[in-house]
N, C-alpha and C positions, 0 to 999 in steps of 0.2 A: 641665362646663367646667374642673374643677380638674385639677391635675397633681401627682403626688407620686412620689418615687423612694425605694426602700428604701436604708438605709445599708449600706455594704460591711462584710463581716465575714470574718474568717479563722477557720475551724473545723478543729480537729485531730480526725481520725477514726481511732482505732487499729483494727487488725485482727490476728487471730491465727489461724493454721491449723496443725494437727498431723495427721500421717497415719502409719499403721502398716501394714506389709506383713509378714505372718508368713513370707514367703519360701518356701523349698523345702518347708517343712512342709505347705503347701497348694498346692504346685506353682505358686507365683507367680500364683494366680488370685483371691486375695481381698485387699481392702484396707479398712480402717476409718479414719474420720477425725473430727476435732472442729474446728469453725470458730466463731469469735466475730467478729462485725462489726456495723455499724450500717446495716441495709438501707433504713430509711425515715426516718432522722434529718434534721432541718432546724432552722434558726433564722433568723428575719427580724426586722428592726426598722425602724420608720418614724418620722418626726417626730411627736411626740405632739399637735401642733396641726394636722396636715394631714388629708387625706381618710381616712387610716387610723385616726383617733382612736377611731371607734366599732366598727371591725372588727378591732382589735388592732394597737397600735403596737409591741408586743413579743410575739413568738410563738415557741414552741419545742416540738419533739418530740425528746426525747433517748431513743434506743432502742438496746438491745443484743440482737442475735439470736444465739442459741447453737444450732448445728446438729450433730447426731450422725448420721453417715451411713456406709453401707457400699457397696462395689462388688464385682461378680463378673465376671471375665473368662470369658465362655462359650466363646470360642474366639479364635483369633488375629485375627479380624476384628470381633468384637462383644463389647461390655461393657455391663452395666447397673448402675445404682446407685439407691439410695433413702435417704431419711433423714427425720428429724423436727426441727422448729425451734421453740424456745421464744422468743417475742418478749416482751422485758421493756421496757415503756415506763416508764422510771424517772423521767421528768419530762415532763409533757404539759400545756401551758397557755398562757395569754396575759395580758397587761396591756392594758386598754382604758379609754377614758373612758366614764363612765356617763351616758346622755343624759337628765338631769333635765328639760331644757327640752322635748325632744320628747315625753316621756311626759306631762308636765303641760300641754302646749300653752301654755307660758309663755316666749315668746322673751326672750332676755337672761338667763335663769336659768343660773347657773354649772353646769358639769359636775361630776359626782362621779368617783371612780376605782374601778375594779373589777379584781380579780385572781382568776384561776381557775388552780388547780394540782391535778394528779392524777397517778396512776401505776397500773400494773396489768400483768397477764400474759395471754398467749394462745398457742395452739399452732397450727402448720401442718405440712405435710409436703411433700416434694419427690421428684421422680423424674427420672432421666436415662438417655440411651442414647448411646453412642459407637460409631460404625461406621468401620472402616478398610477400604474396598473395594479400596484400592490403596495401596502404601507412601507415595505422595506426596499422597494425598487422604484427608480425614477429614470425616465428617458427624456432627453432634451435635444432640440435642434434649433440652430440659429443661422440666420443668413444676414450678411452685411454686404450691401451693394458696392459696386465700384463708384468712384467719385473722381471728378476732374477738378483740380485746383488750379485756377489761372493765377500765375505769379508774375509780378512786374517789379523791375528794379533797375540796377545799373551794372555795367561792366566797366572796370577801370584797368588800363594797362600802362605801366611805367617802364621806362628804359627801353623803348622801342629803338631798334637799330635800323637805319635806312627805311624809315616809316613809309615814304612815298613809294619805294620799290615794293613794299608789301601791300600797297593799296590803301594806306591810311591817309586821311587828309590833314592830320596833325601828328606831331611827334616831337620829342620822345614820349609825350604824355597824351593819352587818348581816353575819352569818356563817352559812353553811349547808353541810352536806355535799352533794357533787355526784357524780353517777354517770352514766357513759355507756359506749357500746360503740364503740370505734374499729375500723373495718373496714379490713383490709389486703387488697389485690386479688390475684387469681390472675394468673399470668404464664406465657406460652408463649414459648419461644425456640428458633429453628432456626439452626444455625450450619454454616459450611463453612470448612475450613482447607486451605491448600495448603502442603505441606512438601517443597520440592524437595531439601533437603539438611539435614544437621545444623547448618549455619551460619545458616539463616534460614527464616522462615515468615511467612505472612500469613493473617489470618482475617477473615471477615465473619459478622455475625449479625443476625437480624431478630427483633424481639420484639413480642408483643401483650400488653397489660396491661389487666385488667378493672376500670379505675377507675369504670366505670358503676354499680358497686354502691353508690357514695357518692351517694345521693340527698339525704339530709339527716343532720345530726347532732343527736340529741335528748338533752338532759341531763335527768335527774331530780334533784330537790332534796329534801332532808329537810324543809326549811321552805319549802314551795311557796306560790306565789300566782300570780294570772293574769299579772301583769307579768313575773315571773321566768320563768314557763313560756313566754311569748312570746319573751323574749330568749334562752332556752335552746334554742329550735328554730332551727337554722341551716341554711338551704337551701344545697345544693351543686350537685346535678344535674351531677355530673362525667360526662365522656365516656370511653369506652374509647379507648386510645391505642396507637400503634405507636412503635417505636424502631429505629434502625439504627446499628450499630457496625462500625468497621473498625480493625484494629490489626495491627501486625507487630513482629517482633524480629529482630535480627541479632547473632549471637554473635561478638564480636571475638576472644575467646580463652576458656580454661577458667574464667576468673575474672570476665569482663565481658560483659554483654549490653546492647545498646541497644534500647529499646522506644519506640514511638510509636503514635499512633492518633487517631481522632476519633469523635464520637458525635452523634446527633440524637435528640431526644425531643420528642414532641408535648406540648402543654399539656393537662392534663386538665380544668381548670376553664373553664367557658364565659365569654364576655366579658360576659354579662348580669349576672354575679355578681362582686362584689369579694370576694375571699377571700385573706387575707394568709398563709394556709398554702400 
């Protein structure tokens, strides 16, 4: 029966892309590139006294994905490309209230505070095809593999009440190493572009993302106990999702393009679970 709304945030997400074409040396048939972006980053915050207090009132995943890729033009109508991506989760964690009262079955007992922070690396790969069956029509397909990012960090808990009764060997302050595997989903995307002239174009794409691999997130702790083990097992039961995107551009002149578009994404998390990520 409670209602809560996350606080609005403005996030600056930089991106960088570089490409090289050796040109006539290879008959204009090969290109290599480097791209850096944030494919899975997010940040949410909620009031610390609301319904999000135990599921994370401040949550963050700050990630940089670095992709090295190459493409080959097989003929005038077909090109293929592939690459590898390093996912660097340089900050992954959350702040939440620690539920002393719930664990001790002692209503009225004050909450503690918990902070989990971690970082780590993982690798994935990608593949793409671009077909031009007609000068005005283009068909594309891309695949991005799943990736496992092993993250390592610390969990800190302050204001533990009756720490020994909860299974902790120190209190009211507790610190332990924390380890988990963050799973990033695979994605399939099919696209069509209509290019009637050099002045303008419109594109549609449809994507399927395998969020269903996220059944639960299990943390291992260096200083483990039954209470911490229970809190570190987070059920997710995500669902596979689809997305739809449409965009277009109009070239006003050699120096100016106008672009617009819209997108639709399904939610991956089921309604039965409150997940502030």
